[in-house]
NUMAR-719686 format. One record per residue (C-alpha): x, y, z. Coordinates in steps of 0.25 Angstrom, whole numbers, plus 5000, padded with zeros to 4 digits. Example, Ala and Ser with C-alpha at 12.3 -4.5 7.8 and 13.67 -1.06 7.14 Angstrom:
// NUMAR-719686
504949825031;505549965029;
// end
This chain:
// NUMAR-719686
499347595158;499647605143;501047645139;501747675126;503247645125;503947705113;505347655108;505747785101;505447915095;504747855083;503547845092;503247995092;502247995081;501147985091;501548115098;500548235097;500748385096;500848415111;500548555116;501548645120;501948675135;502048815140;503148835150;503448965157;504649005148;504548895136;503548815128;503748675125;503048575115;503248425112;503648405098;502748315089;503748255079;504948225088;505148185103;505448325108;504948465111;505048605108;505448705118;505248855116;505648975124;504449065125;505249195126;506149185114;505449085105;506648985105;506348845102;507148715105;506748565102;507148445110;507048315104;507248185111;507748045107;507047925113;508247835114;509247925120;508348035126;509248135120;508748275117;509048345105;508848495106;508548585093;508748735096;508448825103;508048895090;507549045089;506149055084;506149205086;504749195092;504849255106;503749245116;503249115111;501749085116;501448955109;502248825104;501748695097;502348575090;501848485080;501848575068;502348505055;502948585044;504048545033;504148405039;504448445053;503848485066;503848635070;503448695083;502648825083;502948945092;501949055093;502149195099;501149295101;502049415103;502949375091;501649365083;502149235075;502449085076;503749005074;503748865068;505048795073;505448665067;505848555076;507048495069;507648595060;507448735054;507148875059;505848915065;504848975055;504049095059;502549105056;501649225056;500249195059;499049285055;498449325069;499449395078;499849335091;500049185089;500049125103;500148975098;500048885086;499848735085;499848635073;498548615067;498348505057;497448395051;497948265045;498648275032;498848425032;500048515034;500148565048;499448695051;499748795063;498548845071;499048985077;498349045088;498549195089;497949285100;497849415093;496849395082;495749495079;494949515091;495349385097;496349265094;496649205081;496949065075;497549035062;498048905055;499148905046;499848795037;501248785034;501548885045;502948845047;503348865032;502348945024;501148985032;499748975026;498549025034;497448915034;496448975044;496349095053;495349125064;495549275070;494449365074;493749355087;494349225092;494349205107;495649185114;496349055113;497348995122;498248875124;498148825110;498848685109;498948575099;498548435099;498448315089;497048265087;497148115092;495948075083;496648125070;498048095067;498848215063;497848325067;498448435075;497348515083;497348615094;496648665106;496548805113;495748875124;494748965117;494249075126;492949115119;492249085132;492649065147;493048955149;493748935136;493448825126;494548715122;494648735107;495148635097;495848665084;495948585072;496148605057;495248575046;496148605033;496248755034;495348785045;495448795060;494448705067;494048735081;493248665092;492848715105;492848575113;492648615127;492548735137;493748725147;493948795160;495048895164;496248825157;497248915149;498248805144;497948675137;498748545136;498348465124;498648315119;498448265133;498048115132;497248055143;497447925150;496247875143;496747925129;495848055129;496448175122;496448295132;496848445133;497148495147;496848635151;497548705162;498048835168;499548855171;499748875186;498448805189;498248655194;496948625186;496748575172;495548535162;495648415154;494948415140;494648285133;494548305118;493648235109;494648135103;494947995104;493447965107;493448055119;492348165122;492748305125;492748335139;493348425150;493848385163;493448475175;494748555180;495648455186;496248515199;497748495202;497648415189;497048305197;498248235204;498748335214;499848405206;499948515216;500548615206;500048715196;500148675181;501248725173;501248645160;500448525155;500948435144;500248325137;500848185136;500448115123;500647975120;502047935117;502847945130;503647815132;503147735144;502047835148;500547825147;499947905135;499448045138;499448125150;499948265154;501248325160;500948435170;502048525175;501948615187;501948765185;503148785195;503848665188;503948585201;503348455195;502648395183;501648275181;501348175171;499848145172;498848065164;497448125161;496348035166;494948025159;495148175155;494848215170;496048205178;497548175179;498348055184;499848085188;500847995181;502148065185;502748185192;504048255187;504948345195;505948445190;507448425192;508148485203;508148645202;507248635190;505748655187;504848585177;504448665165;503648565157;503548415154;503548375139;503148235134;504048195123;503348085115;504147955114;505148005124;504548045137;504248175146;505248295145;505348375158;505748525155;506448595167;506948725170;507548815181;506348855191;505748985189;506449005175;505648895168;506548895156;506848745152;508248705155;508148555157;507448435152;507248295157;506648175150;505748075157;505247935152;504247835157;504847705161;503547645161;503447665176;503947805178;504547925172;506047945172;507048045167;507847995156;508548115151;508848265155;509548385149;509648535149;509148625138;510048735132;509748875134;508848955125;509549045115;510049185120;509349305113;510649345107;511249215104;510749205090;510749325081;511049365067;512249445062;511949455047;510649515041;510249495026;509249595021;508449625008;508649775008;509549865015;509249875030;509250005038;508950075024;507849995018;506649975028;506149855020;507549785021;507149635024;507949555033;508149415025;509049335034;509849345047;511149265048;512049245060;513549255058;514449235069;514949365076;514749505068;514549525053;515049635045;514849695031;513549685025;512749775016;512149755002;512449624996;513449564993;514149605006;515449565012;515249505026;516149475038;516049445052;516849485065;516949425079;516649505091;517749515100;517349595112;516649735115;518049795114;518649705102;517349715094;517249635081;518549575074;518949455066;518149485053;517849365044;517149365031;515749285030;515049245017;513549215018;512449195008;511449305007;509949265008;509149284995;508549424994;509549495003;510349614998;510949665011;511649605023;511749675036;512849625046;512949635061;514049735061;513249835052;514149955055;515349975064;514450025075;513149945072;512849805074;511649725070;511149595075;509849515075;509249445086;508049375078;507849305065;507449355052;505949335055;506049415068;506849525062;505849535051;504649535060;503949675059;504449755071;503649855080;504049945090;502949995100;502950105110;502650125122;503049995129;502049925138;501949985151;501150065161;500850215156;500250335163;499450375150;499050325136;500150255128;500250275113;500750155106;501650185094;502350085085;503650095078;503650015065;503950015050;502650075045;503050055031;503049905032;502349875045;500949895051;500649875066;499449805072;498949825086;497849775095;497549785110;497749645117;496249615118;495449505112;494449595105;495549675097;496049665084;497349705077;497449845071;498349925063;499150025071;499150165063;500050275064;499250325076;499850265089;498950185098;498550245111;498250155123;497750205137;497150075144;497849955150;498049865138;498949775129;499149805114;499749715103;500549765091;501249695079;501849745066;501449685053;502149695040;501249765030;501649685018;501749545024;500949545036;502049495044;501749525059;502749565070;502749525084;501649575093;502049685103;501249705115;501049825123;500349835137;499949965142;499549995156;499250135162;499450195176;498350295174;496850285174;496450235160;495350345160;496450455159;497150395147;496550475135;497450485123;496650585115;496050665127;494550645123;494250605137;493950455133;495050365139;495850285129;495350155134;493950195132;494250235118;495050115115;493850025119;492950105111;493750085098;494350225098;495750275097;496150335111;496950445104;495950465093;495350595098;493950625104;493050595092;493550475084;492450465074;492350615071;490850625073;491050745083;490650665095;491750635104;492150485107;491750515121;490350565117;490150445108;490650345119;489650405129;488550405119;488750265114;489050305100;490250255092;491450345093;492050285080;490850305071;490650445066;489150405063;488950365078;488650485087;487550555095;486750655088;487050805092;485650825098;485850705108;487350735112;487850755126;489350755123;490350745134;491250865137;492650825132;493350955134;493051005120;492851155121;492251195134;491151275141;490951355153;489951425161;490251575163;489551685171;489951835172;489851905186;489952045191;490752095202;489652055212;489551915206;488151935199;488051845186;487751875172;486251855170;485551745162;484451845159;483351765165;482151845162;481251775172;480151765161;479051665158;479651555148;479051575134;479451435130;478351325133;478851215142;479351095136;479250955143;480750945146;481051085150;480951135164;480351275167;481651325171;482351285158;481151345150;481351475157;482851475155;482651455140;481651575140;482651665146;483451775139;484851725136;485951755147;487151835147;488151795137;489551765141;490651735130;491951655129;493051695119;494551655117;495751735118;495551775103;494251835106;493451725099;492151695105;492051555110;490751545116;489551615122;488551575134;487351645140;487151645155;486051555159;485651455170;486551335170;485651215168;486351095174;487651045180;488351095193;488051245188;486551225187;485851345191;486951445189;487051555178;488151555168;488451555153;488851425147;489951455136;490351335127;491651345120;491851245109;492951325101;494351285104;495051365115;496551325118;496751295132;497951395133;496951515129;495951595137;494451595137;493851735138;492451745144;491651875143;490251935147;489452035140;489752185142;488552195151;487652085156;486552065166;486852005180;486051915188;484751825185;483651915189;482651955179;483252095177;484752075180;485652195181;486552225169;487752235178;488652125171;489852185164;490852125153;491752025159;492951945153;493551825158;494851765153;495151625157;495851495153;495051405144;494151315153;494751175154;493451095157;493550955163;492950825156;492150725163;492850635173;492450485170;492350415184;492750275179;493950195183;494350095172;494849955176;496049965166;495849815163;494549805155;494549915144;493149875139;492449885153;493250015156;492950085143;491450055145;491550095160;492150225156;491150265145;490050235155;490750325166;490950435155;489550435151;489050465166;490150565168;489850645156;488350645158;488650715172;489850795168;489950955168;491251015164;490951155169;490551165184;490951315186;490551445180;491651535175;491451675180;491651805173;491951905185;492452055185;493852015188;493851925175;493952055167;495252095174;495751955171;495351975156;495952105155;497252055161;497251935151;497152035140;498252125145;499151995148;498951945134;499252075127;500552095136;500951955131;500751985117;501552115119;502752025122;502851965108;503852005098;503552135090;503452065077;502451965083;501652065089;501552135076;501152015069;500051975079;499552125079;499652145094;499252285097;500252375104;499352405116;498352315124;497152405121;497252355107;497152205111;496052125117;495751995122;494252015121;494052035106;492552005107;492252115117;491552245112;492552345108;493752255107;493652225092;494652325088;495752265097;496752155094;496252025099;497151915103;497451815091;497851675090;499151715085;499351805097;499051685106;499951595099;501051705100;500851715115;500851565117;502151555109;502751665118;502451585130;501151655135;500251555143;498851615143;498351505153;499451555163;499151695160;497651695163;497951605176;498951715181;497951835177;496651765182;497251715195;497951845198;496751935195;495851855203;496851855215;496952005214;495852075223;496252205216;495952155202;494652085206;494152215214;494452305202;493752215192;492552215201;492552365203;492652395188;491552295185;490652355196;490952495191;490552465177;489252395181;488852515190;489052635180;489352585166;487852615162;488052755165;489452765161;489652745145;490852675140;491352635154;492452535153;492052395155;492752315166;493652245156;494152375150;494252435164;495152325168;495952325155;496252475158;496652445172;497652335167;498252435157;498252565164;497852545178;496652635176;495252615170;495052695157;493652755154;493352735139;492052825141;492752935148;492353035137;490753045136;490053105124;489153225127;488653255114;488653205099;488653275085;487553255075;488453145069;488453065082;489953105086;490253135100;490253295101;490653315116;491153225127;491453235142;492253155151;491753065163;492453005175;493052865173;491952775178;492952685185;493652795192;493052745205;493852615204;494952635215;496252675209;496952595220;496152465215;496552495201;497952505205;497952385213;497252305203;498252355192;499452315200;498852165201;498552175186;500052215183;500552105192;499751995184;500152045171;501552055175;501451905178;500951865164;502451845159;502551735170;501551655162;502351655150;502951515147;504151465139;503851425125;504551335115;504351285101;504651145098;504851065085;504350925087;504450805078;503450685079;504050555081;503650415084;503350395099;504350345109;503550395121;502550305127;501150355124;501550445113;501050445098;502250525094;503450585100;503750735098;505250765097;505850905098;506950945089;507850945101;507650785102;506750785114;505350735115;504250835117;503050825125;501850925122;500850965132;499651055132;499151165142;498551065151;499850985151;499250875143;500150805132;499950875119;500050785107;500350845093;499650725086;498250775090;497550795077;498850775069;499350665061;500850655064;501950595057;503250565063;504250675059;503150785059;503750915066;502951005075;503351135081;502551165094;502651285104;502351275118;502751305133;504051235138;503851265153;503051135155;503451025164;504150925155;503650785153;504850695156;505650655144;504950765135;505150915132;503750965135;503051075129;501651135132;501151155118;500651295113;500551275098;500951185087;501751275077;502051185065;502151045060;503150995049;502650885040;503250825027;502350825014;502350755001;503050794988;503150744974;504450664977;503950624991;502650564990;502550515004;503050645011;504150595018;505150685012;505950575005;505950574990;505050454985;506150404976;507250414986;506350324996;506050224985;507550214981;508050194995;506950125002;506050064991;504850134996;504350265002;504150305016;505050195022;505850295030;505550425037;506250545031;506650585045;507050445050;508550445053;509450345046;509950235056;511350255052;511550405049;510450475057;510050555045;508650565041;508250485028;507750625023;509150675024;509650555016;508650575005;509050725004;510550705004;510350584993;511150495003;510850345003;510050305016;510650165015;512050215017;511650275030;512650385030;512450535028;513550645030;512550755031;512150815045;510850755050;509750865048;508250875051;507550885038;506250945044;505851095046;506151125060;505951235070;504751295063;504351435068;503151525064;503551665062;502551785059;503051875047;502352005048;502752045034;502051925028;500951935039;501151785040;501951675046;503251605042;503551465046;505051455049;505751325050;507151265049;507651165039;509051125034;509451215023;510251095016;508951025013;507851135012;507851124997;507450974998;506051015003;504851095001;504151165013;502751215014;501751255025;500351195028;499351255038;498151215046;497251285055;496651165061;497751055060;496750965053;497350985039;498451065033;498451145020;499451225013;500451265009;500251395017;501651455015;501951555005;503151604997;504551534998;505151465010;506251565015;507551525021;507651625033;508951565040;509851445038;509051315039;507751405042;506551435033;505251505032;503951465026;502951585024;501551565029;500451625020;499751745027;498451675026;498951565035;499651655044;498451735049;497551615052;497151615067;497751475068;498651395059;499551275059;500651255050;501451125044;502751135037;502751035026;504050985020;504150905007;505250854999;505650944987;505250904973;506550894965;
// end
């Protein structure tokens, strides 16, 4: 067998660029220019070089050295720059590379174009400077490749491949044996299954690729393997398996070939593979080529030859030292085989042993121990040189870090006197000061010391590059959540932009806007910051979110489409029900197959069958008499006059020909008509064949308010051809119907969003085609008149509890007979109707209409006396009203019972004769037509009525008015935090106990202040003050002025002078030293760089706003608090909106009046005070000098 004997280190020139070896905790790679290797700690990125001397077998250690590149994923050697070899470290999460010189000098960082560099190798052709081929995993819709020249000094992009590139794995370098000086590479290209082995080469400034062969299931590659017959091979293998594949490259006259999988690599190893390392030519006393194979558990290793590109032949077995395990075997050209060992289970390399071949066997010739890696805090700076003033100038640039023993003192603007002290102990502190003289780096004008102030210390645990990397703080952290999470980013938006993507191969990086990202499906997300001016990218931050709830229930915008379906469809999960604004909901478009992001893609109106999404509501209603006969559909039973049509049944034609049925109406508490329906035969659904009026209500009706149904004064009963006219006016006061939406019977896997989204849409299409939200008929019975009269009486009694001034302003009548809840009823026009202002006043006083009607409805239906009385009155009116003019209708009779205990008779005086002018001349009296209604029944019913009305006060709830400031979120899943002026975080809910978010329909800036009113007796959400919101009363925003063009309340010239630009600080941000706001610094004329201010800390925003009715002006005042000392520095005005879609103004009149110390009033114009609904903003601007 041929052997090569080498007399010394000078023989290394035939060495090749061997691939790196991936050990459990470290990476190792043989060097090309020296007899040695580079060892890298994957977690910290520290690198050390070990060089061997052939004559003495002595090891020279260089390092360990910090590269400040944590989480290293790739390592390669053989990169030549500046006359010396560099190793290239790659890190996906750090989002950069580091070029570490072998002999001397500091590591040089390199930032590639495509995010997420997993590995990089030298790529070169003869006669040209070495280039680096970088493989990144987060390219546009796939992986990315780029080739850069002079990467270790001044990078120059030569070629870029990014966009739809299939995944690459295990990129390794090798030297072309047919072309001296040519560095090439290979990787597994997963464009198909199984993957191809892809070769990389360089053609001047282009990346050349060649898919040479399709492999099996390998995930790792070992290159530079020389077969016993001289062939050039790459071995594919899988860690933990005992099989491999051998690829013969088309070099040196051999043809490309792939061996079949070689079980148990062909010679009975009996263990799973941990690492594979090639043996190139140049090991003294050993045959050329072969491979070193280490067991996964570190129990043994083999040196084997590759025979005919098909199998292995065992040459030597290596065992670990006592109490150790083998991490890897590394060939050192011209020296021998190096065995790296460590403590079992830890797998960190602690020892090395060098073996040489004597010509007959391998013998250990030298051994030694490795020093520990650097501790995290062992090497840190104590002196910081800046261009600009830190803590004041947000653009202050860190130019250099220096390490001076112990603690440094002094500092400030240059020139500065610096000293250092020695730390004695925690009790002795610092002592023994001594002066130090150092040279300031070019461009610096400020130096910061480690002992910045007496009680403030500064240190740095990274280098200049790391500290200058764009930083990004994300919330919430990775984890499992019970609902959707809203990801928010904390960063300097004046200098940085944030990019994000889902960790899927078909996604691309997108800019993160001010609108936070909502996630509701198990997924992983990637983020990184990038400097706007330079394009310098920061580390990649990963967030993985799992959910403990069914993904179908995660619906951030409440549009009934789960977040994961919207995300898969290219929609914003928090973007609302109609993304493209074409008046077709996203759900309707998904079911119809139109594009919910294209306003020109929708189903024509005449072809629509929209799903019910909870917008508006409808119901089926029917009026009954005391014997449960129904309001008639007026079926005339006649012959149809309409000729039959092919697609109409005879029954349908007959119904179409009938006279319209009895009309039933729906109104709100303000006596506004909401909808009308006619009694007819219900044509389909579970109610098919029954008679009822369908009433559709599309106008908004708040969930806390009542719906009022009513029938005509007289109507026919029954379905006969000549039905009797025995129906009488009936009113029903009820809660707003809360109709269900369709239930989608689909169970997502939670692992494949594309399949799950398609499955959900298919299930939703089926469900909505068969869904009916209304399955019962709402009855109007005689006892409903009693409940309606009770509701009216309770409402008036509640209004009577308001303050006299408020009652006068709302024009509440003094007696109930002047008030009505049924303003659309005949004869009620002259009465005072319930108004929106009255409703708001009752809400603000704690009255809960939902609880009120629940009490009255339940109590009245449980009272036999009230039910009997209602039926008796109804039946009496039916029996004699035709012969009894002006007989009180049932509602009026019950009103009278409630108020007096008796039934008044409006027709007790009957006209006998008239004058020629038509005036009544003579009258006579008649008996009360209800006199036969039992006095005992009236008394018993009145007692039950009084008991119910007495309980109304028990439905009253405590109310609070809170001032909330909008802040950046600290709570997982929130877009914003709402902080009360008490310092506590607030949680708002609606009447259904669902979370209420202020940002719906509003663009919110941090610092915006809302005043809200709501019920405080709700079960608190842990960690929050909780309020069931009734109303949003006011919002305070800043506005622009001539001397404050960006509307941040800071004078433009002041910002330019102290910060060099506008908008770099928020006026309400607190100075890190004094705690005062920058706005207070500005108004006092103090220098924010000094960090001291003697004035008390004040909140310079209008607070505690209150709307007060002023009868003398017939208008409102908006009162608010503001510090007197600074009031003259600002101008205040009032804007209003009736819809929240746009604000106009000013709508205040006159001057702003001071009504108390630190208390002021804006006067709302009369026109804006009398609108049915209005919303106000207090605008504050910097006063113009």
